[in-house]
N, C-alpha and C positions, 0 to 999 in steps of 0.2 A: 581510419578503421583498421583494426588489427587484421593481419593476414591469416592468422591461425584461428580455428574455431575456438569459441569460448566454452570452457567446460563448466557445467552446472550440475552438481551432485544431487540436489534436492529438486522436487517438483511441487508446485502449488497450483490450486485452482481458486478462483475468486467467487465469493458468494455475496450477492448484493445486500447492502444494509440500507433498506428503504427508509422513508421518512418515519414510519412507526418505530422501527428498530433504532434508528438514530436518536429519536426523541426519548425513547425509553432509556437508552444508554446514557444520554445527557442527564437524565433525571436520576441516574444511579440504580435503575431497575434492571439488573442483570437477567433475571428470569424472563421478564417481558421482552427484553432486547434479544435474547437467545430464541425465544418462541417466534418472534416476528421475523428473525433472520433464518430460522429453520436449522440452525447449528448451535452446538453448545459453545458459547463464548466463555473466555477466561475472565476471571475477576479483574484482570488488568484493563478490560474494556470499560470498567466503571471507576477507574482510578482518576485522580484529579486531572492529569494531562489529557487522558482520553475523553473524559466528560466534556471538557472545554472544546476539544476538536469536534466531537460528535454534535454538540449544541450548535456550533458554527455551521456544520454541514447540514443539519436539519433545517436551520434557518435559510441556508442557501437553496435548499430544495423548495421551500415555500416561495422564495423570491423568483427562482428559475427552475421549474420542474424539468426543463430540458437537460439540466445538469445530471439527472439521475444515472444515466448510463456511464458517466465519467467518474463520479466521485467515490469516496471511500468504500471499500469492500473488505469483508473478512477474508484473510488468506488461510486456506485450508491445505494442509500437507497431504500429498498423495503418495501412496495409496491409503495411508492410515486414517485419514479423515479428521485429524486433530487441527483445531484452529491455532495457528502459530503467530498471528499478527493481523495487521490491516494494511492495505495499500490501495492506491488509486491515483487519480489525477485531481488537481485542484479545481477543475471545472472543464468545460468543453474547450476545444481549441479556439484561440483568439482569431481575429481577422487576418493575422499574418501566418496562421497555421501553427502557432506555438502552443505547446501543452506542457504543464509542469507535473512531475511525479512526486509522490510522497509515500513513505512506507515506514512501518514500525513493527518490530518483532517483540512478541511477549518475552519478558526477561528470561524465563527458563528455557527458551528456544534460541537464544542468541548464540552467536559464534558457531553455528552448525550449518551455515549455508543458505538459510531461509531468506535472508535479505537479498542475496544475489538471485535467488529463484524468483522473488517478487519483482525485482528490477527487470529480469529477463522477460517475465510474463508481461509487465507493463510496456516494455519496449516492443514486444511482439504485437501487442494490441495497437500501439501507436503506429507501427509500420503497416498494419492492415487497414488503417483509416485514410482514405484519400484526402481528407481535409487537414491532416497533420503533416507539417513539414519539419518541425523542430521539436525536440524534447529537451526540457530544462530540468535541472535538479539544483536546488539551493540548499547548501549544507553548512552548518556552523563550522567555523574554522577550527574549533576545538573537538569536533566530532570525528575522531580518528577512525572509528569503526565504519561510519557511513562513507567517509572519504575513501577508505579501502574497498568498500562494497562496490562503488561505481568504477573503480580502476579496472581497466580491461574492457569496458563497455563502449569505448570510443568517445567519451565526453571530453570536451575542451573547456578549460576555465576561461570565462569571458568577462568576468567582473567580480565585484564584491559589493555588499551592502550591509547596513546596520542590521543586527539580528535581534531586534526587539529588546534592547537592554542587556542582551547576552553576548555582547561583543560583535564580531564581524562574521558574516556568512559569505561563503564563496558561491558564485553562480557559475554553473556548468551547462553547456549545451552540446547537443549532437544531432545530426540529421535523423529524421524518423524513417530510417531504412532498416530492413531486416538484417539481423546478425546471424552468423552461422554458429549454432550452439550444439555442443555434443551432449 
């Protein structure tokens, strides 16, 4: 863990994307997804990448409704209330107390500190949960922006794995303990 507090310039809050919102987004219906979520979502939420992820998460909720508090949420910039991306966990903690984070920033808001704000908020949530012992992040070896995003958060590279036909992904973990953030 770093000895100095981590400085985060942006702040986000998370808004749940329930089953109805996830299914609408997976179907490409931005208006219905936004209405179900209660926030104005960006067109990025119905792009090809997002639609596939939201379809997977909607199906996950059908299989395991207890995953709802953990999975993908819209990330809303504070105090302006603009949706800047999505973030969450891949599901509830496993039997060993491990949970994996995921986050994505809408392209027009990238390189402004929102990804770091999302990671900080996810880590704070994990630290507040007694069943979570370890937080994992799996990042494509060629994703320089995301690798830079987690730097300073106390993650340690613990391995690598195939990245679904896209090369190698690095696996990072850190204890689920609170960080001192400015």
